[in-house]
C-alpha atoms as an extended CHARMM CRD file, in Angstrom:
* protein
*
       148  EXT
         1         1  MET       CA              0.0000000000        0.0000000000        0.0000000000  PROA      1               0.0000000000
         2         2  VAL       CA              1.3310000000        3.4450000000       -0.9100000000  PROA      2               0.0000000000
         3         3  PRO       CA              1.1360000000        5.8610000000        2.0290000000  PROA      3               0.0000000000
         4         4  ARG       CA             -0.6050000000        9.1910000000        1.4550000000  PROA      4               0.0000000000
         5         5  VAL       CA              1.8720000000       12.0480000000        1.5880000000  PROA      5               0.0000000000
         6         6  PRO       CA              1.6470000000       15.7400000000        0.6360000000  PROA      6               0.0000000000
         7         7  ASN       CA              2.5020000000       17.2720000000       -2.7380000000  PROA      7               0.0000000000
         8         8  GLY       CA              2.4020000000       14.0300000000       -4.7320000000  PROA      8               0.0000000000
         9         9  VAL       CA              5.5530000000       12.6450000000       -3.1220000000  PROA      9               0.0000000000
        10        10  LEU       CA              5.9410000000        8.8820000000       -2.9250000000  PROA      10              0.0000000000
        11        11  THR       CA              7.6030000000        7.5500000000        0.2060000000  PROA      11              0.0000000000
        12        12  ALA       CA              8.8900000000        4.0650000000       -0.5200000000  PROA      12              0.0000000000
        13        13  ALA       CA              9.3290000000        1.3690000000        2.1020000000  PROA      13              0.0000000000
        14        14  THR       CA             13.0220000000        2.2640000000        2.0750000000  PROA      14              0.0000000000
        15        15  GLY       CA             12.2070000000        5.7650000000        3.3200000000  PROA      15              0.0000000000
        16        16  ASN       CA             13.1500000000        7.4770000000        0.0450000000  PROA      16              0.0000000000
        17        17  SER       CA             10.9480000000       10.3770000000       -1.0320000000  PROA      17              0.0000000000
        18        18  ARG       CA             10.4280000000       10.7630000000       -4.7700000000  PROA      18              0.0000000000
        19        19  SER       CA              7.8690000000       12.5310000000       -6.9350000000  PROA      19              0.0000000000
        20        20  TRP       CA              5.7500000000       10.5100000000       -9.3400000000  PROA      20              0.0000000000
        21        21  ASP       CA              7.7340000000       12.1270000000      -12.1830000000  PROA      21              0.0000000000
        22        22  GLN       CA             10.9530000000       10.7500000000      -10.6770000000  PROA      22              0.0000000000
        23        23  VAL       CA              9.4220000000        7.2800000000      -10.4170000000  PROA      23              0.0000000000
        24        24  ALA       CA              8.4170000000        7.4250000000      -14.0950000000  PROA      24              0.0000000000
        25        25  LEU       CA             11.8970000000        8.6300000000      -15.1060000000  PROA      25              0.0000000000
        26        26  ASP       CA             13.4920000000        5.7560000000      -13.2070000000  PROA      26              0.0000000000
        27        27  MET       CA             11.4860000000        3.3600000000      -15.3760000000  PROA      27              0.0000000000
        28        28  THR       CA             12.3600000000        4.9790000000      -18.7310000000  PROA      28              0.0000000000
        29        29  THR       CA             15.2740000000        6.1420000000      -20.8400000000  PROA      29              0.0000000000
        30        30  SER       CA             15.8710000000        9.8160000000      -21.6380000000  PROA      30              0.0000000000
        31        31  LYS       CA             13.6430000000        9.3680000000      -24.7270000000  PROA      31              0.0000000000
        32        32  GLY       CA             10.7140000000        8.1730000000      -22.6050000000  PROA      32              0.0000000000
        33        33  THR       CA             10.8630000000        4.5520000000      -23.7450000000  PROA      33              0.0000000000
        34        34  PRO       CA             10.9260000000        1.7240000000      -21.1740000000  PROA      34              0.0000000000
        35        35  LYS       CA             14.3460000000        0.5610000000      -20.0150000000  PROA      35              0.0000000000
        36        36  GLY       CA             15.3620000000       -3.0390000000      -20.5890000000  PROA      36              0.0000000000
        37        37  ASP       CA             12.9130000000       -5.7900000000      -21.4830000000  PROA      37              0.0000000000
        38        38  ILE       CA              9.7350000000       -3.9350000000      -22.4920000000  PROA      38              0.0000000000
        39        39  SER       CA              7.5710000000       -7.0580000000      -22.0110000000  PROA      39              0.0000000000
        40        40  GLN       CA              7.6150000000       -6.3310000000      -18.2760000000  PROA      40              0.0000000000
        41        41  PHE       CA              5.6500000000       -3.1070000000      -18.8800000000  PROA      41              0.0000000000
        42        42  GLY       CA              3.0200000000       -3.9310000000      -21.4900000000  PROA      42              0.0000000000
        43        43  PRO       CA              0.0100000000       -6.1600000000      -22.0170000000  PROA      43              0.0000000000
        44        44  ASN       CA              2.2450000000       -9.2350000000      -22.1480000000  PROA      44              0.0000000000
        45        45  ALA       CA              3.6330000000       -8.6060000000      -18.6700000000  PROA      45              0.0000000000
        46        46  PRO       CA              3.0440000000      -11.3450000000      -16.0840000000  PROA      46              0.0000000000
        47        47  GLY       CA             -0.1440000000      -10.6610000000      -14.1410000000  PROA      47              0.0000000000
        48        48  TYR       CA             -1.5660000000       -8.1990000000      -16.7130000000  PROA      48              0.0000000000
        49        49  THR       CA             -5.2480000000       -9.1740000000      -16.8190000000  PROA      49              0.0000000000
        50        50  TRP       CA             -8.3360000000       -7.9730000000      -18.6330000000  PROA      50              0.0000000000
        51        51  VAL       CA            -11.9550000000       -9.0840000000      -18.8780000000  PROA      51              0.0000000000
        52        52  SER       CA            -15.1110000000       -7.7200000000      -20.4860000000  PROA      52              0.0000000000
        53        53  ALA       CA            -17.8220000000       -7.1910000000      -17.8690000000  PROA      53              0.0000000000
        54        54  ALA       CA            -20.3240000000       -8.3340000000      -20.5170000000  PROA      54              0.0000000000
        55        55  ASP       CA            -18.7010000000      -11.7960000000      -20.4280000000  PROA      55              0.0000000000
        56        56  VAL       CA            -18.9030000000      -12.2120000000      -16.6380000000  PROA      56              0.0000000000
        57        57  PRO       CA            -21.9780000000      -14.0360000000      -15.3310000000  PROA      57              0.0000000000
        58        58  PRO       CA            -23.8600000000      -11.9320000000      -12.7740000000  PROA      58              0.0000000000
        59        59  ARG       CA            -24.7380000000      -13.0200000000       -9.2570000000  PROA      59              0.0000000000
        60        60  GLU       CA            -27.8960000000      -11.5700000000       -7.6650000000  PROA      60              0.0000000000
        61        61  PRO       CA            -27.5190000000      -11.4900000000       -3.8520000000  PROA      61              0.0000000000
        62        62  PHE       CA            -30.7450000000       -9.4640000000       -3.4610000000  PROA      62              0.0000000000
        63        63  PRO       CA            -33.5540000000       -8.6650000000       -5.9230000000  PROA      63              0.0000000000
        64        64  GLY       CA            -32.4730000000       -5.9320000000       -8.3480000000  PROA      64              0.0000000000
        65        65  ILE       CA            -28.7930000000       -6.0390000000       -7.3370000000  PROA      65              0.0000000000
        66        66  THR       CA            -26.2850000000       -7.8190000000       -9.5640000000  PROA      66              0.0000000000
        67        67  ILE       CA            -22.6050000000       -8.3570000000       -8.9170000000  PROA      67              0.0000000000
        68        68  LYS       CA            -19.9390000000       -9.2990000000      -11.4570000000  PROA      68              0.0000000000
        69        69  LEU       CA            -16.5480000000      -10.4090000000      -10.1300000000  PROA      69              0.0000000000
        70        70  LEU       CA            -14.0490000000       -9.0110000000      -12.6510000000  PROA      70              0.0000000000
        71        71  TRP       CA            -10.8270000000      -10.0490000000      -10.9330000000  PROA      71              0.0000000000
        72        72  GLU       CA             -9.5990000000      -11.7440000000       -7.7730000000  PROA      72              0.0000000000
        73        73  GLY       CA             -5.9860000000      -11.6210000000       -6.6240000000  PROA      73              0.0000000000
        74        74  ASP       CA             -4.0170000000      -14.2750000000       -4.8030000000  PROA      74              0.0000000000
        75        75  ASN       CA             -4.3790000000      -12.2760000000       -1.5680000000  PROA      75              0.0000000000
        76        76  GLY       CA             -8.1910000000      -12.1160000000       -1.8690000000  PROA      76              0.0000000000
        77        77  ALA       CA             -8.3030000000       -8.6100000000       -3.3690000000  PROA      77              0.0000000000
        78        78  LYS       CA            -11.3070000000       -8.1940000000       -5.6730000000  PROA      78              0.0000000000
        79        79  ALA       CA            -12.5230000000       -5.8810000000       -8.4290000000  PROA      79              0.0000000000
        80        80  VAL       CA            -16.3010000000       -5.9220000000       -8.9040000000  PROA      80              0.0000000000
        81        81  VAL       CA            -19.0070000000       -4.2030000000      -10.9470000000  PROA      81              0.0000000000
        82        82  THR       CA            -22.3180000000       -3.8670000000       -9.1120000000  PROA      82              0.0000000000
        83        83  GLU       CA            -25.5710000000       -2.7500000000      -10.7070000000  PROA      83              0.0000000000
        84        84  ILE       CA            -28.4200000000       -1.5840000000       -8.4900000000  PROA      84              0.0000000000
        85        85  ALA       CA            -31.8070000000       -1.3480000000      -10.2210000000  PROA      85              0.0000000000
        86        86  PRO       CA            -34.1120000000        1.5890000000       -9.4410000000  PROA      86              0.0000000000
        87        87  GLY       CA            -35.5960000000        1.1150000000       -5.9700000000  PROA      87              0.0000000000
        88        88  ALA       CA            -33.4300000000       -1.9030000000       -5.0760000000  PROA      88              0.0000000000
        89        89  VAL       CA            -31.9570000000       -2.1770000000       -1.5730000000  PROA      89              0.0000000000
        90        90  TRP       CA            -29.2170000000       -4.4640000000       -0.2040000000  PROA      90              0.0000000000
        91        91  GLY       CA            -31.1820000000       -6.7420000000        2.1370000000  PROA      91              0.0000000000
        92        92  LYS       CA            -29.0410000000       -6.1480000000        5.2250000000  PROA      92              0.0000000000
        93        93  GLU       CA            -26.0940000000       -4.1260000000        6.5440000000  PROA      93              0.0000000000
        94        94  ASP       CA            -23.0770000000       -4.5300000000        4.2440000000  PROA      94              0.0000000000
        95        95  HSD       CA            -20.0690000000       -4.8470000000        6.5740000000  PROA      95              0.0000000000
        96        96  HSD       CA            -16.5380000000       -4.1530000000        5.2860000000  PROA      96              0.0000000000
        97        97  ASN       CA            -14.2590000000       -6.8790000000        6.5910000000  PROA      97              0.0000000000
        98        98  PRO       CA            -11.4590000000       -7.8660000000        6.5570000000  PROA      98              0.0000000000
        99        99  GLY       CA            -10.4930000000       -4.6460000000        4.7900000000  PROA      99              0.0000000000
       100       100  PRO       CA            -11.9120000000       -1.4660000000        3.2740000000  PROA      100             0.0000000000
       101       101  GLU       CA            -14.2210000000       -1.0340000000        0.3140000000  PROA      101             0.0000000000
       102       102  GLU       CA            -13.4050000000        1.4890000000       -2.4270000000  PROA      102             0.0000000000
       103       103  VAL       CA            -16.4500000000        2.6330000000       -4.4280000000  PROA      103             0.0000000000
       104       104  TYR       CA            -16.6200000000        4.6180000000       -7.6650000000  PROA      104             0.0000000000
       105       105  VAL       CA            -20.0880000000        5.5930000000       -8.9130000000  PROA      105             0.0000000000
       106       106  VAL       CA            -19.9450000000        4.9850000000      -12.6750000000  PROA      106             0.0000000000
       107       107  SER       CA            -23.5120000000        6.0730000000      -13.4590000000  PROA      107             0.0000000000
       108       108  GLY       CA            -26.7430000000        6.9530000000      -11.7030000000  PROA      108             0.0000000000
       109       109  VAL       CA            -27.0000000000        7.9040000000       -8.0320000000  PROA      109             0.0000000000
       110       110  PHE       CA            -25.8300000000        5.5680000000       -5.2530000000  PROA      110             0.0000000000
       111       111  ASN       CA            -27.2090000000        5.8200000000       -1.7230000000  PROA      111             0.0000000000
       112       112  ASP       CA            -25.4700000000        4.2520000000        1.2890000000  PROA      112             0.0000000000
       113       113  GLY       CA            -28.5920000000        4.3560000000        3.4590000000  PROA      113             0.0000000000
       114       114  VAL       CA            -27.9340000000        7.9680000000        4.4790000000  PROA      114             0.0000000000
       115       115  ASN       CA            -26.4780000000       10.0340000000        1.6200000000  PROA      115             0.0000000000
       116       116  ASP       CA            -26.8230000000       10.2140000000       -2.1700000000  PROA      116             0.0000000000
       117       117  TYR       CA            -23.6560000000       10.0560000000       -4.3120000000  PROA      117             0.0000000000
       118       118  PRO       CA            -23.9590000000       10.9790000000       -8.0200000000  PROA      118             0.0000000000
       119       119  ALA       CA            -21.9180000000        9.5720000000      -10.9060000000  PROA      119             0.0000000000
       120       120  GLY       CA            -18.2550000000       10.4920000000      -10.6160000000  PROA      120             0.0000000000
       121       121  THR       CA            -18.1660000000       10.1880000000       -6.8130000000  PROA      121             0.0000000000
       122       122  PHE       CA            -15.4740000000        8.1320000000       -5.0310000000  PROA      122             0.0000000000
       123       123  LEU       CA            -16.0890000000        6.6970000000       -1.5560000000  PROA      123             0.0000000000
       124       124  HSD       CA            -13.6740000000        4.9870000000        0.8230000000  PROA      124             0.0000000000
       125       125  ALA       CA            -15.3840000000        2.8150000000        3.4500000000  PROA      125             0.0000000000
       126       126  PRO       CA            -12.7860000000        1.7780000000        6.0630000000  PROA      126             0.0000000000
       127       127  ALA       CA            -12.5120000000       -1.7480000000        7.4340000000  PROA      127             0.0000000000
       128       128  GLY       CA            -15.1250000000       -2.3250000000       10.1150000000  PROA      128             0.0000000000
       129       129  SER       CA            -17.5980000000        0.2020000000        8.6910000000  PROA      129             0.0000000000
       130       130  TRP       CA            -20.9550000000       -0.6770000000        7.1450000000  PROA      130             0.0000000000
       131       131  HSD       CA            -23.7340000000        0.7700000000        5.0090000000  PROA      131             0.0000000000
       132       132  VAL       CA            -26.9650000000       -0.3400000000        3.3230000000  PROA      132             0.0000000000
       133       133  PRO       CA            -26.4140000000        0.0230000000       -0.4660000000  PROA      133             0.0000000000
       134       134  GLN       CA            -29.4150000000        1.1690000000       -2.4730000000  PROA      134             0.0000000000
       135       135  SER       CA            -30.5200000000        3.4840000000       -5.2670000000  PROA      135             0.0000000000
       136       136  ARG       CA            -33.7730000000        5.2920000000       -5.9820000000  PROA      136             0.0000000000
       137       137  GLU       CA            -32.9890000000        5.7990000000       -9.6830000000  PROA      137             0.0000000000
       138       138  GLY       CA            -30.5080000000        2.9560000000      -10.2520000000  PROA      138             0.0000000000
       139       139  CYS       CA            -26.7340000000        3.0210000000      -10.5160000000  PROA      139             0.0000000000
       140       140  VAL       CA            -23.6090000000        1.2010000000      -11.6350000000  PROA      140             0.0000000000
       141       141  LEU       CA            -20.6540000000        0.9740000000       -9.2500000000  PROA      141             0.0000000000
       142       142  PHE       CA            -17.0460000000       -0.1400000000       -9.5830000000  PROA      142             0.0000000000
       143       143  LEU       CA            -15.8940000000       -1.6370000000       -6.2770000000  PROA      143             0.0000000000
       144       144  PHE       CA            -12.4040000000       -2.5930000000       -5.1820000000  PROA      144             0.0000000000
       145       145  TYR       CA            -11.6000000000       -4.6330000000       -2.0890000000  PROA      145             0.0000000000
       146       146  PRO       CA             -7.8180000000       -4.4410000000       -1.5940000000  PROA      146             0.0000000000
       147       147  GLU       CA             -7.8640000000       -6.9740000000        1.2520000000  PROA      147             0.0000000000
       148       148  GLY       CA            -10.7260000000       -9.1940000000        0.1300000000  PROA      148             0.0000000000
């Protein structure tokens, strides 16, 4: 996990502070092309994964709510697309364990049981928190669970 630091500075585990521009320069030559074996950077790199959401079978945990698991990492991390039909409500409290939930509202208006969040909104729900996902008008969400 990359710690949040001011002014776009990356603090590596070694304690070095570098800007994102410096990180990019370290990975490229003076002409901006990748250093060394370029296969480690592109679509042929180990671990580079893609999937069309249209090809993923949906799961419907509650009426009007569909979930498509796009990716799952070895550590349990997950990337998910969730569609909430107009008027649909998650049938119980949605608890975030073992880790946080990152939410991006792709379209529509998402409601967490208290507040409305229009398309373009990002939410971070820390581990141990909960909400009751729902939408009056319907919405599409991209969810990321870094710890499963």
